[in-house]
C-alpha positions as CSV (number, residue, x, y, z in Angstrom):
1,M,11.4,25.6,1.3
2,K,14.8,23.9,0.9
3,P,16.0,20.6,2.3
4,P,18.9,20.3,4.7
5,A,22.3,19.6,3.2
6,F,23.1,16.0,2.3
7,E,25.4,13.9,0.2
8,Y,23.9,12.2,-2.9
9,V,25.0,8.8,-4.4
10,A,23.4,6.9,-7.3
11,P,24.6,3.3,-7.2
12,A,24.2,1.1,-10.2
13,T,23.8,-2.2,-8.3
14,L,22.0,-3.5,-5.2
15,D,25.4,-4.3,-3.6
16,E,26.6,-0.8,-4.1
17,A,23.3,0.6,-2.6
18,V,23.6,-1.6,0.5
19,M,27.2,-0.4,1.0
20,A,26.1,3.2,0.7
21,L,23.4,2.7,3.3
22,A,26.0,1.6,5.9
23,D,25.7,5.1,7.4
24,D,22.9,5.1,10.0
25,D,21.6,8.4,8.7
26,A,21.5,7.5,5.0
27,M,18.1,7.1,3.4
28,I,16.9,5.5,0.1
29,L,15.5,7.7,-2.6
30,A,13.1,5.9,-5.0
31,G,10.2,7.9,-6.5
32,G,10.7,10.7,-4.0
33,Q,7.1,11.7,-4.0
34,S,6.9,11.4,-0.2
35,L,10.5,11.8,0.8
36,V,11.3,15.0,-1.0
37,P,8.4,17.0,0.6
38,M,9.4,15.7,4.0
39,L,13.0,16.9,3.4
40,N,11.7,20.3,2.3
41,F,9.7,20.7,5.5
42,R,12.8,19.6,7.5
43,L,10.9,16.6,8.9
44,L,13.9,14.5,8.0
45,A,17.6,15.3,7.9
46,P,19.6,12.4,6.3
47,T,23.3,12.8,5.9
48,C,23.1,10.9,2.5
49,L,20.5,10.1,-0.1
50,V,21.0,6.8,-1.9
51,D,19.2,7.1,-5.2
52,I,18.3,3.5,-6.3
53,T,16.4,4.5,-9.5
54,R,19.3,3.6,-11.7
55,I,19.2,0.0,-10.6
56,A,17.4,-1.2,-13.8
57,D,16.5,-4.7,-12.7
58,L,14.2,-3.5,-10.0
59,D,11.5,-2.3,-12.5
60,Y,9.4,-5.1,-13.8
61,I,6.1,-7.1,-13.7
62,K,6.4,-10.8,-14.2
63,D,4.4,-14.0,-14.0
64,W,4.7,-15.9,-10.7
65,N,2.7,-19.2,-10.6
66,G,-0.4,-17.4,-11.9
67,G,0.3,-14.4,-9.6
68,L,2.8,-11.6,-10.1
69,R,6.3,-10.6,-9.1
70,I,6.6,-6.8,-9.2
71,G,9.9,-5.0,-8.9
72,A,10.1,-2.4,-6.1
73,L,10.8,0.4,-8.7
74,A,7.7,-0.3,-10.7
75,R,5.7,3.0,-11.0
76,H,2.1,3.4,-9.8
77,H,1.1,4.3,-13.4
78,T,2.7,1.1,-14.7
79,L,0.4,-0.9,-12.3
80,E,-2.5,1.3,-13.5
81,T,-1.9,0.6,-17.2
82,S,-0.6,-3.0,-17.1
83,S,-2.9,-5.5,-18.8
84,L,-1.3,-8.3,-16.7
85,V,-2.2,-6.5,-13.5
86,K,-5.8,-5.8,-14.8
87,E,-6.3,-9.4,-15.7
88,R,-5.0,-11.0,-12.5
89,F,-5.5,-8.4,-9.9
90,P,-8.3,-6.0,-11.1
91,V,-8.6,-4.6,-7.6
92,L,-5.0,-3.4,-7.7
93,H,-5.5,-2.0,-11.2
94,A,-8.7,-0.1,-10.2
95,A,-7.3,1.3,-6.9
96,M,-4.2,2.8,-8.7
97,R,-6.5,5.3,-10.4
98,L,-7.3,6.7,-6.9
99,V,-3.7,7.4,-6.0
100,A,-3.0,11.1,-5.9
101,H,-2.6,12.7,-9.4
102,L,-1.1,11.4,-12.6
103,A,2.1,13.3,-12.1
104,I,2.6,11.6,-8.8
105,R,1.7,8.2,-10.2
106,N,4.2,8.7,-13.0
107,R,7.1,9.0,-10.5
108,G,5.9,7.2,-7.3
109,T,7.0,3.6,-6.9
110,I,5.3,0.6,-5.3
111,G,8.3,0.0,-3.1
112,G,8.5,3.6,-2.0
113,S,4.9,3.7,-1.0
114,L,5.1,0.4,0.9
115,C,8.3,1.5,2.8
116,H,6.8,4.9,3.5
117,A,4.0,3.0,5.3
118,D,1.4,5.8,5.3
119,P,-1.7,4.2,6.9
120,A,-4.0,6.2,4.6
121,A,-2.2,5.1,1.4
122,E,-3.7,2.6,-1.0
123,L,-0.8,0.3,-1.7
124,P,-0.1,-0.8,1.9
125,G,-3.8,-1.7,2.3
126,L,-3.7,-3.6,-1.0
127,A,-0.6,-5.5,-0.1
128,L,-2.4,-6.6,3.1
129,L,-5.5,-7.5,1.1
130,L,-3.6,-9.5,-1.5
131,E,-1.5,-11.3,1.1
132,A,1.7,-10.0,-0.6
133,E,5.2,-11.4,0.2
134,L,7.8,-8.6,0.3
135,Q,11.3,-9.6,-0.6
136,T,14.2,-7.6,0.7
137,T,18.0,-7.9,0.4
138,K,17.9,-9.9,3.7
139,R,14.6,-11.8,4.0
140,T,11.0,-12.4,2.9
141,I,8.4,-10.6,4.9
142,A,4.6,-11.2,4.9
143,A,2.7,-7.9,4.3
144,A,0.8,-8.6,7.6
145,E,4.1,-8.3,9.4
146,F,5.7,-5.5,7.4
147,F,4.0,-2.4,8.9
148,D,5.1,-1.4,12.4
149,G,3.2,1.8,12.9
150,A,2.3,5.1,11.2
151,L,5.1,5.8,8.7
152,T,7.1,2.9,10.1
153,S,8.0,-0.5,8.7
154,V,10.1,-3.4,10.1
155,L,12.9,-2.7,7.6
156,E,16.3,-2.5,9.2
157,Q,19.0,0.1,8.3
158,G,20.7,-1.0,5.1
159,E,17.8,-3.4,4.1
160,I,16.2,-2.7,0.8
161,L,12.8,-3.8,-0.5
162,T,13.4,-5.4,-3.9
163,E,10.3,-7.3,-4.9
164,I,6.6,-7.7,-4.2
165,R,5.0,-11.1,-4.8
166,L,1.3,-11.4,-5.2
167,P,-0.1,-15.0,-4.9
168,A,-2.7,-15.9,-7.5
169,L,-6.3,-15.4,-6.6
170,P,-8.9,-18.2,-6.8
171,V,-10.9,-18.2,-10.0
172,G,-14.1,-16.3,-9.6
173,T,-12.9,-14.0,-6.8
174,G,-15.1,-10.9,-6.5
175,W,-13.4,-7.7,-5.6
176,A,-13.9,-4.0,-4.7
177,F,-12.0,-1.1,-3.5
178,E,-13.9,1.9,-2.1
179,E,-12.5,5.1,-0.5
180,F,-13.6,8.5,0.5
181,A,-11.5,11.7,-0.1
182,R,-12.7,15.3,0.0
183,R,-11.2,16.0,-3.4
184,S,-9.8,13.9,-6.2
185,G,-6.2,13.2,-5.5
186,D,-6.3,13.8,-1.8
187,F,-5.3,11.2,0.7
188,A,-8.4,9.1,1.6
189,L,-10.1,9.8,4.9
190,A,-10.9,6.1,4.9
191,G,-10.9,3.2,2.5
192,V,-11.9,-0.4,2.3
193,G,-10.7,-3.2,0.0
194,V,-12.6,-6.5,-0.3
195,L,-12.2,-9.9,-1.9
196,V,-15.1,-12.4,-1.9
197,G,-14.9,-16.0,-3.0
198,S,-13.5,-19.1,-1.4
199,D,-12.7,-16.9,1.5
200,T,-13.5,-13.2,2.3
201,R,-10.8,-10.6,3.0
202,I,-11.5,-7.1,4.2
203,T,-8.8,-4.4,4.8
204,A,-9.2,-0.8,5.9
205,I,-6.9,2.2,5.4
206,G,-7.0,5.5,7.2
207,A,-8.5,3.9,10.2
208,N,-5.6,2.7,12.3
209,E,-1.9,3.3,12.8
210,T,-1.3,0.7,10.0
211,P,-3.6,-0.8,7.3
212,I,-5.7,-3.4,9.1
213,R,-7.5,-6.7,8.2
214,L,-11.0,-6.7,9.7
215,K,-10.9,-10.3,10.8
216,R,-14.1,-10.3,12.9
217,A,-16.1,-8.7,10.1
218,E,-14.6,-11.3,7.7
219,A,-15.8,-14.1,9.9
220,L,-19.4,-12.8,9.6
221,C,-19.3,-12.7,5.8
222,K,-20.3,-16.4,5.5
223,D,-23.8,-14.9,5.5
224,L,-23.9,-11.6,3.7
225,S,-27.6,-11.2,4.5
226,K,-26.3,-10.1,8.0
227,M,-24.9,-6.9,6.6
228,D,-25.8,-4.8,9.6
229,A,-23.8,-7.0,11.9
230,I,-20.8,-7.0,9.4
231,V,-20.9,-3.2,9.2
232,R,-21.1,-2.9,13.0
233,S,-18.2,-5.3,13.5
234,A,-16.1,-3.4,10.9
235,R,-16.7,-0.1,12.8
236,E,-15.7,-1.7,16.1
237,E,-12.5,-3.2,14.8
238,V,-10.9,0.1,13.7
239,S,-9.1,2.7,15.9
240,P,-8.9,5.9,13.8
241,N,-7.4,9.1,15.0
242,S,-9.1,12.5,14.9
243,D,-7.4,15.3,13.0
244,L,-8.3,18.5,11.2
245,H,-9.8,16.5,8.3
246,G,-12.2,14.4,10.3
247,S,-13.0,13.0,13.7
248,A,-12.4,9.4,14.8
249,D,-16.1,8.9,14.9
250,Y,-16.5,10.2,11.4
251,R,-13.8,7.9,10.1
252,R,-15.4,4.9,11.9
253,H,-18.7,5.8,10.3
254,L,-17.0,5.9,6.9
255,I,-15.5,2.4,7.4
256,G,-18.9,1.0,7.9
257,V,-20.4,2.7,4.9
258,L,-17.4,1.7,2.7
259,T,-17.4,-1.9,3.9
260,K,-21.1,-2.3,2.9
261,R,-20.5,-0.7,-0.4
262,A,-17.4,-2.8,-1.2
263,L,-19.0,-6.1,-0.1
264,T,-22.0,-5.4,-2.3
265,A,-19.8,-4.5,-5.3
266,A,-17.5,-7.5,-4.7
267,R,-20.4,-9.9,-4.5
268,E,-21.8,-8.6,-7.8
269,R,-18.4,-9.3,-9.4
270,T,-18.2,-12.9,-8.2
271,A,-18.2,-15.2,-11.2
């Protein structure tokens, strides 16, 4: 399959990229691991692709008050292999190994994944779990406010995600990320990320139109001996769809199983 005809520009600066996106039908090309297949299937037909991969100062991982600032063009594999990510956000480091295949991780970018906003993708769920702040060319957006629906974010035309900021986690935070896919490298049918410590956070992917915080289940985690109630609450909070890969009931069941598994593992990692 071939994509529809389009113009191609490769700006060297953010200002040039913003100008190139003035056309309402222009789209950003970063890693291209989601965009290019959609073009080939004619699901999208932009008049212009704005390739931002040559903007060198968007690819970095830097200290940020004990947390991290990550450029939008940082690759998945960079997150997977970064000693700084592993030290400060081991849940992010571990989850990157579950993203697709190595060839995809070598090209795919953190910014591209977040803007693609696939509700079954790992990075949107992790951004929510880690309470990320997303910096664009216009504003700062909390991860909880960034995803507007399946494959939809709140970004406006001409607005470019430039940086992801991860606030430092409290010392001794336990963590876990569990997902289920039929084959290694497939999109997860469902997944759950957990942080346990001074507070408990639980996020689910593949179980809603967007990644979702399971707030009611979190509130019950003050007493982890009530695991059955926590699992039941997690299942009730999600609204998965049925498709050829699995029914809504099956995905809801998976969320319960993965929540229990993740909470158990996170508790064992609490220092």
